[in-house]
N, C-alpha and C positions, 0 to 999 in steps of 0.2 A: 468721331468713328463715323464710317461709311454707313449708307444706307443699305437696307436688305437687297441683295442681288436677285430676288425673284420678282417677277413682272407684279406690277401693279400693288406692289408693296410698300409703304413708305415709312414703315418702322427703322428705328436705328439697329444697325446691326451689333451682334454681340457674340457673333461664333463664324469659324472661318469653316467650309468644307473643300476637301482637296480629294483627289483621286490619285490611287495607285493603279495604273491599268496592267502592270504586270502580274500583280498578286490578286488583280480582282477586288479592291479594298478601297471603300470611301471611309474618310475620317472627318470627326468633328473636331475643331480645338477652338478654346478662347480665343477671341481676337486679341491679336497682338496690335502695341501701340505704334506708331508708324507707318511707313510706306508698306503695303503690301504687293506681292508676287501678282502679277496678272492671271496668275493660273488659281486664285485662289476664289472661292467666291465666299460673299459676306452673306450672313444672314441672321435674321433677326430670332430672338428666343421662340417665337410660336412656329416659325417655318423652319427651325433646327430641329425641333422636338419634333415633326411632321416628317421630315425628310426620311425618304424609303430609297435604298441603296438598288441598282438595277438588280434584275433577277439573276440570281447565281453567284452575285458580290456579298461581301461582309461588309456592316457598317460597324466602325469602331468609334465608340463615344471616348475623347479624350478630354471633355471640358472638365475643368476644375469643381464647378458650382453643383452642388447636387440637383438631380432632376426632382420636378414636382410628380411627375407619375413616369416612374422609372420601368414600370412594366410594359409601357405600351410600345 
């Protein structure tokens, strides 16, 4: 798996972030194996849990693993 896309983060990525600009939606999903589209951002667990969507957008978390702090 690739490293996290966040600058200065050297942790292995476990999730991908992608944007749907027409619906103003950001989505997190489990990182697939194999080649990834260059339009996806790979994130480690810590960075994925800290992500905030742009103002007025919705963040949809489609990851299969249960989040430790679901209310945050």
